[in-house]
C-alpha positions in Angstrom: 0.0 0.0 0.0 2.8 2.4 0.9 4.6 1.5 -2.3 1.5 2.3 -4.3 1.0 5.6 -2.6 4.7 6.6 -3.1 4.6 5.8 -6.8 1.4 7.9 -7.0 3.1 10.8 -5.3 6.2 10.6 -7.5 4.0 10.5 -10.6 2.2 13.7 -9.6 5.4 15.3 -8.4 7.2 14.8 -11.7 4.2 16.1 -13.7 4.0 19.1 -11.4 7.7 19.9 -11.7 7.6 19.5 -15.4 4.8 22.0 -15.8 6.3 24.5 -13.4 9.5 24.5 -15.4 7.8 25.3 -18.7 7.7 28.7 -20.3 3.9 28.6 -20.6 3.6 28.3 -16.8 5.9 31.3 -16.3 3.9 33.3 -18.9 0.6 32.5 -17.1 2.1 33.5 -13.7 3.2 36.8 -15.2 -0.3 37.4 -16.6 -1.8 36.5 -13.2 0.3 39.1 -11.4 -0.6 41.7 -14.1 -4.3 40.9 -13.8 -4.1 41.2 -10.0 -2.7 44.7 -10.5 -5.0 45.8 -13.4 -8.2 44.5 -11.9 -7.8 46.5 -8.7 -7.7 50.1 -10.0 -7.6 53.1 -7.7 -10.6 55.2 -7.2 -9.3 57.8 -9.6 -7.9 55.4 -12.3 -10.8 56.3 -14.7 -11.9 52.7 -15.3 -13.5 49.7 -13.6 -13.3 46.0 -14.3 -16.4 44.8 -12.5 -19.2 47.3 -13.3 -22.4 47.6 -11.1 -24.1 50.8 -12.3 -21.1 53.0 -11.5 -20.4 51.9 -8.0 -18.1 49.2 -6.5 -17.3 47.7 -3.1 -14.6 49.0 -0.8 -11.3 47.1 -1.4 -11.6 44.9 1.7 -10.8 41.2 2.0 -14.3 40.1 1.2 -14.6 42.1 -2.0 -11.1 41.3 -3.3 -11.4 37.6 -2.3 -14.7 37.4 -4.3 -13.1 39.2 -7.3 -10.1 36.9 -7.2 -12.2 33.8 -7.2 -14.5 35.0 -10.1 -11.7 36.4 -12.3 -9.2 33.6 -12.0 -11.9 30.8 -12.3 -13.2 32.4 -15.5 -9.8 33.1 -17.1 -7.9 30.1 -15.8 -10.4 27.8 -17.4 -9.5 29.1 -20.8 -5.7 29.5 -20.5 -5.1 26.7 -18.1 -6.9 24.1 -20.3 -4.7 24.9 -23.3 -1.6 24.8 -21.2 -2.3 21.4 -19.7 -4.4 19.5 -22.2 -1.6 17.5 -23.9 0.1 15.7 -21.1 -0.7 12.2 -22.2 0.0 13.0 -25.9 3.4 14.4 -24.9 4.2 11.1 -23.2 3.4 9.3 -26.4 5.5 11.8 -28.5 8.5 11.4 -26.2 8.3 7.6 -26.6 7.7 6.9 -22.9 4.1 5.9 -23.4 5.0 2.3 -24.2 7.3 2.1 -21.2 4.5 3.3 -19.0 2.1 0.8 -20.6 4.5 -2.0 -19.8 4.6 -1.2 -16.1 2.1 -2.5 -13.5 0.5 1.0 -13.1 -3.2 0.8 -13.7 -5.1 3.1 -16.2 -7.0 4.8 -13.3 -3.8 5.5 -11.4 -2.0 6.9 -14.4 -5.0 9.1 -15.6 -5.9 10.2 -12.1 -2.3 11.1 -11.4 -2.3 13.3 -14.6 -5.6 14.9 -13.5 -4.5 15.6 -10.0 -1.1 17.0 -11.0 -2.9 19.3 -13.5 -5.2 20.3 -10.7 -2.2 21.1 -8.5 -0.7 23.3 -11.2 -4.0 25.2 -11.5 -4.2 25.6 -7.7 -0.6 27.0 -7.6 -1.7 29.6 -10.3 -4.9 30.4 -8.4 -2.9 30.8 -5.1 -0.5 33.3 -6.7 -3.4 35.3 -8.0 -4.9 35.3 -4.5 -1.6 36.5 -3.1 -1.5 39.3 -5.7 -5.0 40.5 -4.6 -3.9 40.5 -1.0 -0.9 42.6 -1.8 -3.2 45.0 -3.8 -5.4 45.4 -0.8 -2.5 46.7 1.2 -1.3 48.9 -1.7 -4.7 50.5 -2.3 -5.1 51.1 1.4 -8.9 51.3 1.6 -8.9 48.6 4.3 -5.8 47.3 6.1 -7.7 44.6 8.0 -6.7 41.3 6.4 -9.4 38.6 6.8 -7.8 35.5 5.4 -11.0 33.5 5.6 -12.6 36.0 3.2 -10.0 35.1 0.7 -9.8 31.4 1.4 -13.6 30.7 1.4 -14.3 31.7 -2.2 -11.1 29.8 -3.1 -12.3 26.7 -1.4 -16.0 26.7 -2.3 -15.9 28.3 -5.8 -12.5 27.8 -7.3 -11.6 24.3 -6.1 -14.7 22.4 -7.5 -14.4 24.3 -10.8 -10.7 23.6 -11.2 -11.3 19.9 -10.4 -13.7 19.7 -13.3 -11.2 21.6 -15.5 -8.4 19.2 -14.6 -10.6 16.2 -15.4 -11.5 17.7 -18.8 -7.8 18.1 -19.7 -7.3 14.4 -19.5 -10.7 13.5 -21.1 -9.9 15.7 -24.1 -6.5 14.0 -24.4 -7.8 10.4 -24.4 -10.7 10.9 -26.8 -9.2 10.6 -30.3 -11.8 12.9 -31.9 -11.0 15.7 -29.3 -7.2 15.5 -29.3 -6.5 18.1 -32.0 -7.9 21.4 -33.2 -11.5 20.2 -33.1 -11.1 19.6 -29.4 -9.7 23.1 -28.9 -12.7 24.6 -30.8 -15.2 22.4 -28.9 -13.7 23.5 -25.5 -13.8 27.2 -26.5 -17.5 26.9 -27.3 -17.9 25.0 -24.0 -16.2 27.8 -22.1 -18.4 30.4 -23.8 -21.5 28.4 -22.9 -20.7 28.1 -19.2 -19.6 31.7 -19.0 -23.0 32.9 -20.3 -24.8 30.4 -18.1 -22.9 31.7 -15.0 -23.9 35.3 -15.7 -27.3 35.1 -17.4 -28.9 32.3 -15.4 -29.1 33.3 -11.7 -29.1 30.5 -9.1 -28.8 27.9 -11.9 -27.4 24.4 -11.2 -25.3 24.8 -14.4 -23.3 27.6 -12.8 -20.1 25.7 -13.1 -17.8 28.7 -12.5 -19.8 29.7 -9.4 -19.9 33.4 -10.5 -23.5 34.0 -9.6 -23.1 33.1 -6.0 -20.7 36.0 -5.5 -21.9 38.4 -8.2 -25.6 38.4 -7.2 -24.7 39.0 -3.6 -22.6 42.0 -4.5 -25.3 43.4 -6.7 -28.0 42.9 -4.0 -25.9 44.8 -1.4 -25.2 47.6 -3.9 -28.9 47.9 -4.6 -29.7 48.3 -0.9 -27.3 51.2 -0.5 -27.9 52.7 -4.0 -31.6 52.3 -5.0 -31.0 53.5 -8.6 -29.2 50.2 -9.2 -32.3 48.2 -8.5 -34.4 50.4 -10.7 -31.9 50.1 -13.6 -31.7 46.3 -13.1 -27.9 46.4 -13.4 -26.7 42.9 -12.9 -22.9 43.4 -12.8 -20.6 42.5 -15.6 -16.9 42.2 -16.3 -15.1 44.3 -18.9 -13.3 47.6 -19.3 -15.7 50.4 -18.2 -14.4 54.1 -18.4 -15.5 56.2 -15.4 -15.3 59.9 -14.6 -14.3 61.3 -11.3 -14.1 59.4 -8.1 -16.3 56.3 -8.0 -18.9 55.7 -5.3 -18.2 52.7 -2.9 -20.1 50.5 -0.5 -19.1 47.9 2.1 -19.7 44.3 1.2 -19.1 41.7 3.9 -19.0 38.6 1.7 -21.2 35.6 0.8 -23.1 33.5 3.4 -22.1 29.9 2.5 -25.4 28.0 3.0 -26.0 24.3 2.6 -27.8 24.7 -0.7 -24.8 26.4 -2.3 -22.3 24.0 -0.8 -24.3 21.0 -2.1 -24.2 22.4 -5.6 -20.4 22.7 -5.4 -20.0 19.2 -4.0 -22.0 17.9 -7.0 -19.4 19.4 -9.4 -16.6 17.7 -7.4 -18.4 14.3 -8.0 -18.8 15.2 -11.7 -15.0 15.8 -11.9 -14.4 12.3 -10.3 -16.8 10.7 -12.8 -15.1 12.4 -15.7 -11.7 11.1 -14.5 -13.0 7.6 -14.1 -14.5 7.8 -17.6 -11.2 8.9 -19.0 -9.4 5.9 -17.4 -12.0 3.6 -19.0 -11.5 5.2 -22.5 -7.7 5.3 -22.2 -6.2 3.0 -24.8 -2.9 2.6 -22.9 -0.9 3.9 -25.9 -2.1 1.0 -28.1 -2.0 1.6 -31.8 -5.2 1.2 -33.8 -5.5 -2.3 -35.3 -5.9 -0.9 -38.8 -2.7 1.2 -38.6 -0.8 -1.7 -37.0 -1.9 -4.1 -39.8 -0.9 -1.6 -42.5 2.6 -1.3 -40.9 3.0 -5.1 -40.8 1.8 -5.4 -44.4 4.2 -2.7 -45.6 7.1 -4.3 -43.8 6.2 -7.7 -45.3 6.0 -6.3 -48.8 9.3 -4.4 -48.4 11.1 -7.5 -47.4 9.7 -9.6 -50.2 10.5 -6.9 -52.8 14.0 -6.5 -51.5 14.7 -10.2 -51.9 13.3 -10.3 -55.4 15.0 -7.2 -56.6 18.4 -8.2 -55.2 18.2 -11.5 -57.1 17.1 -10.0 -60.4 19.1 -6.8 -60.6 22.6 -7.7 -59.9 25.1 -5.2 -61.2 22.6 -2.4 -61.9 23.8 1.2 -61.9 22.2 4.3 -60.4 21.5 7.2 -62.7 23.3 10.5 -61.9 21.4 13.2 -60.0 20.7 16.2 -62.0 21.9 19.3 -60.2 20.1 22.7 -60.6 21.1 26.0 -59.2 17.6 27.4 -59.4 15.1 27.0 -56.6 11.6 26.5 -58.0 9.4 28.4 -55.6 6.2 27.2 -57.3 7.2 23.6 -56.5 7.7 24.5 -52.9 4.3 26.1 -52.7 2.6 23.1 -54.3 4.4 20.9 -51.8 3.3 23.1 -48.9 -0.3 23.1 -50.1 -0.3 19.3 -50.3 1.1 19.0 -46.7 -1.3 21.6 -45.3 -4.4 19.9 -46.8 -3.2 16.4 -46.1 -5.0 14.5 -43.3 -8.4 16.1 -43.6 -11.4 13.8 -44.1 -13.7 13.8 -47.1 -16.4 15.3 -44.9 -14.3 18.3 -44.1 -13.7 19.0 -47.8 -17.5 18.6 -48.5 -18.3 21.0 -45.7 -15.8 23.6 -47.0 -17.2 23.2 -50.5 -20.8 23.6 -49.2 -19.8 26.8 -47.3 -18.0 28.3 -50.3 -21.1 27.6 -52.5 -23.4 28.9 -49.8 -21.4 32.1 -49.5 -22.0 32.8 -53.3 -25.7 32.0 -53.1 -26.8 33.8 -49.9 -28.2 37.3 -50.1 -25.6 40.1 -49.7 -27.3 41.4 -46.5 -26.5 38.1 -44.8 -22.9 38.1 -45.8 -21.7 39.9 -42.7 -23.0 37.1 -40.4 -21.7 34.4 -42.8 -18.1 35.7 -43.1 -17.0 35.1 -39.5 -18.3 31.6 -39.6 -16.4 31.0 -42.9 -13.2 32.4 -41.5 -13.0 29.9 -38.6 -13.0 26.8 -40.8 -9.3 27.0 -41.9 -8.0 27.2 -38.4 -6.9 23.6 -38.6 -4.7 24.6 -41.6 -3.5 28.0 -40.3 -2.3 26.6 -37.0 0.2 24.3 -38.8 2.2 27.2 -40.1 5.6 27.4 -38.5 5.0 24.4 -36.2 5.4 21.3 -38.3 9.2 21.3 -38.3 9.3 21.3 -34.5 6.5 18.9 -34.0 7.9 16.2 -36.4 11.6 17.0 -35.7 12.3 17.7 -39.4 13.8 21.2 -39.3 17.4 20.2 -40.2 16.2 17.8 -42.9 14.1 20.5 -44.6 16.7 23.2 -44.2 19.3 21.0 -45.9 17.2 21.0 -49.1 16.4 24.7 -49.7 17.4 28.2 -48.3 15.3 29.3 -45.3 13.9 32.4 -47.1 12.4 30.2 -49.8 10.8 28.0 -47.2 9.4 31.0 -45.4 7.9 32.4 -48.6 6.4 29.1 -49.6 4.6 28.7 -46.2 3.4 32.3 -46.1 2.1 32.3 -49.7 0.4 28.9 -49.2 -1.4 30.2 -46.1 -2.6 33.2 -48.0 -3.7 31.0 -51.0 -5.8 28.7 -48.7 -7.4 31.7 -47.0 -8.4 33.2 -50.4 -9.7 29.8 -51.5 -11.8 29.2 -48.4 -13.4 32.6 -48.7 -13.6 32.7 -52.5 -17.3 32.9 -52.4 -17.2 36.1 -50.3 -14.7 37.4 -52.8 -17.1 36.8 -55.7 -20.0 38.4 -53.8 -18.1 41.6 -53.2 -17.0 41.9 -56.8 -20.5 41.1 -58.1 -22.1 43.7 -55.8 -19.3 46.3 -56.4 -18.6 46.6 -52.7 -15.0 47.6 -52.9 -14.9 48.8 -49.3 -15.8 45.4 -48.0 -13.5 43.8 -50.5 -10.6 45.9 -49.2 -11.3 44.9 -45.6 -11.6 41.3 -46.6 -8.3 41.5 -48.5 -6.5 42.9 -45.4 -7.9 40.1 -43.3 -6.7 37.5 -45.9 -3.1 38.7 -45.3 -3.5 39.4 -41.6 -4.7 35.9 -40.4 -2.0 33.7 -42.0 0.7 36.2 -41.0 -0.5 36.2 -37.4 -0.6 32.4 -37.5 2.9 32.1 -38.9 4.4 34.5 -36.4 2.8 32.8 -33.4 3.7 29.3 -34.7 7.3 30.2 -35.1 7.4 31.9 -31.7 5.8 29.1 -29.7 6.4 26.0 -31.9 2.9 24.9 -31.0 -0.5 25.2 -32.5 -2.2 26.1 -29.3 -1.0 29.7 -28.9 -2.5 30.7 -32.3 -5.7 28.7 -31.7 -6.4 30.4 -28.4 -5.5 33.9 -29.5 -7.4 33.6 -32.8 -10.5 32.2 -31.3 -10.7 35.0 -28.6 -9.9 37.6 -31.2 -12.5 36.1 -33.6 -15.2 35.9 -31.0 -14.7 39.4 -29.6 -14.1 41.1 -33.0 -16.0 39.8 -36.0 -18.7 37.9 -34.0 -19.4 40.5 -31.3 -18.5 43.6 -33.3 -15.9 45.1 -31.0 -14.5 47.8 -33.3 -10.8 47.6 -33.0 -10.8 43.8 -32.8 -12.8 43.3 -36.0 -10.0 42.3 -38.4 -12.6 41.4 -41.2 -14.3 44.8 -41.2 -17.7 43.2 -40.5 -18.9 46.1 -38.4 -16.3 48.8 -38.6 -13.2 48.7 -40.8 -9.8 49.5 -39.3 -7.8 48.6 -42.4 -4.8 50.8 -41.7 -4.4 49.3 -38.2 -4.4 45.8 -39.5 -2.1 46.6 -42.4 0.4 47.9 -39.8 -0.1 44.8 -37.6 0.3 42.5 -40.7 3.7 44.2 -41.5 4.8 43.9 -37.9 3.9 40.2 -37.6 5.5 39.5 -41.0 8.8 41.1 -39.9 8.6 39.4 -36.6 8.0 36.0 -38.2 10.9 36.5 -40.7 13.3 37.5 -37.9 12.3 34.5 -35.7 12.8 32.2 -38.6 16.2 33.6 -39.6 17.4 33.4 -35.9 16.1 29.8 -35.6 17.9 28.7 -38.7 21.1 30.5 -38.0 20.8 32.8 -41.0 20.5 35.8 -38.6 23.1 35.1 -35.9 22.8 37.0 -32.6 26.0 35.5 -31.4 28.7 33.1 -32.7 29.8 30.0 -30.9 33.5 29.9 -30.4 35.3 27.6 -32.9 32.3 27.1 -35.2 31.1 29.2 -38.0 27.5 29.9 -38.7 25.6 27.0 -40.4 25.4 27.7 -44.1 21.8 27.1 -45.5 22.1 29.7 -48.3 22.7 27.0 -51.0 20.7 24.2 -49.4 23.8 22.9 -47.5 23.5 21.8 -43.9 27.0 21.7 -42.5 29.3 23.4 -40.0 32.8 24.5 -40.7 35.3 24.4 -37.9 37.7 27.2 -37.7 41.2 26.2 -38.6 
């Protein structure tokens, strides 16, 4: 029993240490500290983050503890999921999955260990956010009485159950084959939007997974007692950036009364998290390959052996033809190859869906095109997110760079991304030309260049698909879908073409510099005794100094 417990602890400890050493963890910690500062503005800062009809609570422990629980739960669900969702897949990519499968460790112990270690990472981030809010209480100085229970109670009753469900979903999405890739990222984003709306729009609902209503409704009720105009305006309280003028009015809020009904609801979510973890362990394939793939591999191996024996007997003394050398680099061939790689792996249903949407964008009335365009421009996310990441994912950077100069590779990927964007939205392009809507056409054209350039820059920067997918889905949802002016890169509501032309140029230069640094073409420093790797003529070699 002790040996089992020790192995369980070591498994969780190793997973926790691995996550805390990653750059994504440090980035989220930095964001948590920044959010802790930005979300507690002074009374004369000119803005509010949580808006209740122009008033807010005094910055005491109860108010800031409630704010910390609401904000971190809401935001950590989004960023924490994408940071932690690929732990099992990483074991498979690092070739340790088969080793784990050969050990006596059970599926449930392995999966639950992953879920608990992910949960501990989330708790560490949540705790740092809570400490940041405690420090901000002392900095703002509206109340110097620290009531630690007022910070800990929302953390325990609101954040912990929600983070347990999130941790269980990180492993569930990693063991279900259909949810492992980009589709899973999009499904989870929609899932997050749904529960965010439910938590705010459906008071006292069982489906309040984030637990926002328990705190928010109590804050609003107390504000309405002290300021009757809030009750008349039916202001429910919402998060965002709200400019204010002058010094904002305040009231004292003493915190939530944690009754049995509320606690029962939170316990139910803990049980749901346990059920999801158990379900994940039952689905987990223990790193077994699909029978069809395994059969194909064996068949290919059998054929190759037979062919080798036959050919070696029949073709004794054959000669290889000389390789034809060419000094020219055919960019068109590189682009065709990139397009084939980008489009490879998609099912026939995906192609039929894209074809149907392109046809539909030509046939629908022009007044409906503004609602159709955002939907159309989310379909190629599975292709855009590949840009700049494949070489790192499949460990082929050196192999590819030995065949062509980096600048040609860069141009081929960028042009291919733009070509696919134009192809996917070609129906919109036809509509704008037929209707003579050159203003919309210009905005669409800017978006066509902006999206692949953003994807390429973020892919080269992170080496992972997830960074672009998260940023693009947020940008897409707030801009083209919800018509936030400066975030609308497609010009659906308001065109800001000059802004996005500048951003496109900035991202293009950033991507080019990152690629040149990564390939050694733009050296920021030179290792002693070794010259810079020469990729300029397709060669991959290092010259030692004499």
